[in-house]
N, C-alpha and C positions, 0 to 999 in steps of 0.2 A: 395517693392511696396517703392517709392520713392512720395515724396512731392511737391508740385510746388507752385505758388502764380500767381492771376494777381495780379497788384496793380492798384487804382481810385485815382493819387495824387493829380489832379488837380480839381477844383472847379469851376462852373460857376460865374466869378466876377462880379462886377455893370455896367454893358454898357447904352449908352445914351439912351433914354427915346422909341427909333424909335425903335429900337429892346424888349423892355420892353415884346412885346405878342408872338412874337418866342419865346424868352425862357423860358416862361412860360410854354410849351412842356419840354423841356429840365429839367428843376426842377424837374417838375413831373415827368419824367423817373424817375433821382436821386432818388425821395423818393418811384420811385416804383419798382427800385433796391436793394436799401435799406430795402426793404419789401420781398425781394425774389418772388415778380413778374414778372419775365426776359422776357415773352409775352410782358407784356403790359411795361413795361419798354425798347423792342423792340418798340413798337407802337408809344411808344412816342415822343424818340430818332427822329423816321422816319420821322415824325411830322418835331419835330424842324428841320430840317435836309432839308423838304424838302418846306418850308416855305420860304425858299430861301435870306433872310434879312442879313442875323449871315455873320458876320465879318469872314475871312480867319481864326484865331485866334478860335474865339469860335465854326466854323465849323468842326478844325480840333476835337477839345475839343467834341465834338459831334458825331462824328465818332469814335473817341476810346470810348468813353460811348457805343456805341450801338455796339462795335465792344466787350466787356467787358460782355454784356448785354448777347450777342450771345455765346459765350465762356462758362458762366454762366450755357446757355442751355447747352452746348454738342455740339454747329453749329459751331465748327470749322474753319470750309470752311470761313463761312459765317463772322465770326470775323477773318480771315485771312484781307479780302476783307476790312472789314473798316478800319484795322489798313494800311493797304495799303493806305487806302486813307486817310488817318490822316498825313503818313510820310509825303507823297505830296505835303502835305496843308502842314507841318511842319516839314521839314526834319532833325532839333535837338529835334524831339520830343522823347526822350528818355526812357519811358514809355510805349511809343507805339512799340517801341523795342524789349523792354521786352517783354512785352505780346501776339503780333506776334510769338517769340519766343517762348513762354508759349505755346498756339498754335500749331507752326510746332512740337514742344518735342510731344503735346499729339497727333498727326495724324503720330509720327512715322515719320519725314523727320529731321534728328538728325541735317544732313551736314546744312540747312536753319535756322536751332533753335542755332547752334553752331553763325553763322554767326551773325544773328541778337541777341541774347547775347552778342556776339564781339562789335558793334552797339553801344549798352544800352551800355554797363560797358565801351566805350572808350567816351562816354557822359556825362557818370556820374560816376565815377570812381568807389564811396562808393554807387553805386547801389547794393545792400549786397542780394539780393532776385532774381534779373538778376544772381550772381557771383554764388551761387545756385544753382538755374536751370539751368546752363550751366553746372555747375558740373552733372546733372542728364544727360544730353544730353548727357558727354561726359561716362560716365558709361554708358548710354543704347549702345552709340557706342562701348564701348567695351576696352576705358582709362580711363584704372582706377588710373593709377594714376594722368594724368590730372584731373578727376572726386575727390580725396581727394585735389588734390593741391587748384582747386577751393573750397571744400569744410572747408578745412583750414583757405583759405584766410575769407568764408560769417564768417564762427566761430569768427574770428576774430573781425569782420565786426560788428556782433549780441553784441557778450558782451562787448565792447566800449557799442555800444543803452543800451546794460542791465543795463552796470554800471552809466549811462546818464541816465536812466530812460524813455530812446523814444523810445521804443519797446514793446508794451503793448501781449499778450492774447498770443495764442498756437506757432505762428509762428515764436519767438526766439525757439523753439527746434527745428526746422527743419532741417537745415544744422549738428548739433549733431547725430538726426535718420540717414540722411542720410550718412552719411561719417562709421553709424558705419553698415549700410549694405556692402557698400562697403569692411569693412573689414572683413564683413563674406563671401564676397563669395569673398575672396581673401583669407580668412581659418586663417583670425588674430582672433580668435574671442575673446581672450582677450582684442583688442584694440575695439572691436565691441563690447563687453557686458561694459564696462567704455562709452562708447559712449552712449549707450542706457542709461542707465544709469544715464547720463547727462544731458541727454532728458527729462528721470523722474522725474529727481529733477525740469528743469524748467517747466514741465508739468506734473500735476501728478496725470492727469486726460488720458493718452496719452496709451490707448489703445496697437496702433499698434507696442507702440518701446516697452511696455510689452508682446505681444508676438514674435517680432522678438529677443528680450533680450533671451525668453525663445530658442526661433531655435538656437541661437547661444551654450546656451549652450548643450542644443541635441545634438547638433555638435560635440561639448569636451567629450560626453557620462556623463554627469554629471545632471540624468535623474531628480532628486528630485529639484533640483533649477528651470531645464525646466517649469513642473510642476507645479512651482508657478509662474512662469512668464503666462503662458497659464490662471491659474485660472482666475491672479488679469484680464487679458486680459477679461478674460468672463466675469465675475462682475463688467468691465468698459463697457462693451457691450454684452449685452448675445445674439442676434444676429447676432454673428460675427462666419461662418459655415468654417474659416481659422481657428482660436482658437481651437475649437472644432474638427476638421482632426485634428491637430495640439496635439494633447493631447492624439488623440485616438493610434497617430504614438506613441506617446513617452513613453505610457502607453502601449501599445504593443509589445515597447520593452524590458521594466520590465518584461514581463510574468504577465500580469494584464491582461486579455483580457473580462474577462467578463464588466471592465470596458471604454476599450478599444471600446468595441461593442456596449454599450450607448454612447460612444461622439461618433463614426463614423453612429451612427441612426442617434442622431442629425443633424448632420455635410451635411447628404444625405437631412432630412427634408428639414435643412434651403437652400439647395443648392445641388436639384438633378440634378443625375447624373455626381457628379464629379467623375473621373476614380481614383485621390489619393483615395478619402475616399472611394470608392470600391473594390482599393487594401489593400487597412489594415483596413477597416471590415471584406475579406477574409482572413488577417491572423490572426486575433484577432479569426475567426471560426472556420481557422488552429486549432489553439491553443487550441480551446474549443473542436476539436474532431469531427466537424461537417463538414468533407470535403465534402458534397455538397453541402452547404450553399456556402460555401466556392470559389467551380464551380463557381458557379452563376454570385458569385460576379466577380467575375476575366473572367466570359465567356461577362459579362454584358461590363463590362473596357474594353477591348478586343474591343468592338462593339463602344465606341466610341473614343477611339482613337485607330486605327490600327498596329501603332507603336510598343503600347506592346510588351511583346511574347506572346506566347500562356500559358495559366494555367496551361499547364504540366511544364512549364517552370517555373511559378511562384513558384508550388510545391513546385521543386526540390530545389528552391532559399528560399525555410521557412524550408526544412528540414535541409542546409544548416546555414542557419540561426544564431542555438544556438547550 
């Protein structure tokens, strides 16, 4: 899981009094967006846009912010359409290109995302979040070298901003977290752990970084450190089905099936029908000698994901695992 962000960098400026009533809707939209009420924000920005008496630049900004409200609502196609309108009105709008790229990324349209991030970075070479997000698009397109190069560049920019104390909040840890995920996917577990360590130093409440650092240790066969990472992830986010599932898997590999069973039960309570948790709970049942329950879980997992081997093949895996 990689982290991306949209940025709202522009604010509505003072304009002649003829536009004051129109901008009131826009200001109300900003307040609703800040409060997390994205539907209300969309409504206010729509009213602001539909009044029709805005300057071209203010109109572009209104489309930009309504697009951001759509994005935060998970309505990526509508967000893209609004960023399109903002860019037509203001062709040098780096923020709109960056945010449209992020919406394309979340739609799985990686080539379009990269093209937009390229343009955002051309317009603003210091646009570290666009560089970070382009790295994520490269990564998911399978270009890990390109991803790491962008994360390196984003980290250099983020580090300078941290030194200057101009970058606030959890986002300063994101490129370290993202690069750690890419290193782990490359099998470079020590480098991944170093990056997750740095992400955690910058954001001590970063549950995902603890979880993924645990996975890197699990990949290395350091089960004790893996468990410590999953423990912290669960402490920070007790509703993380993935962290419970990962700790279940670690306990299974350590041949501690009773603890594994408890964690996979909790993972499945939080995320029913997760075939990964069913498979790992089947392993716990197998280690506890309850082959009937192991068979039931494997059959259930196979129904959810037919591409998985039949339970007999899984039993042969279990028999050869230890």
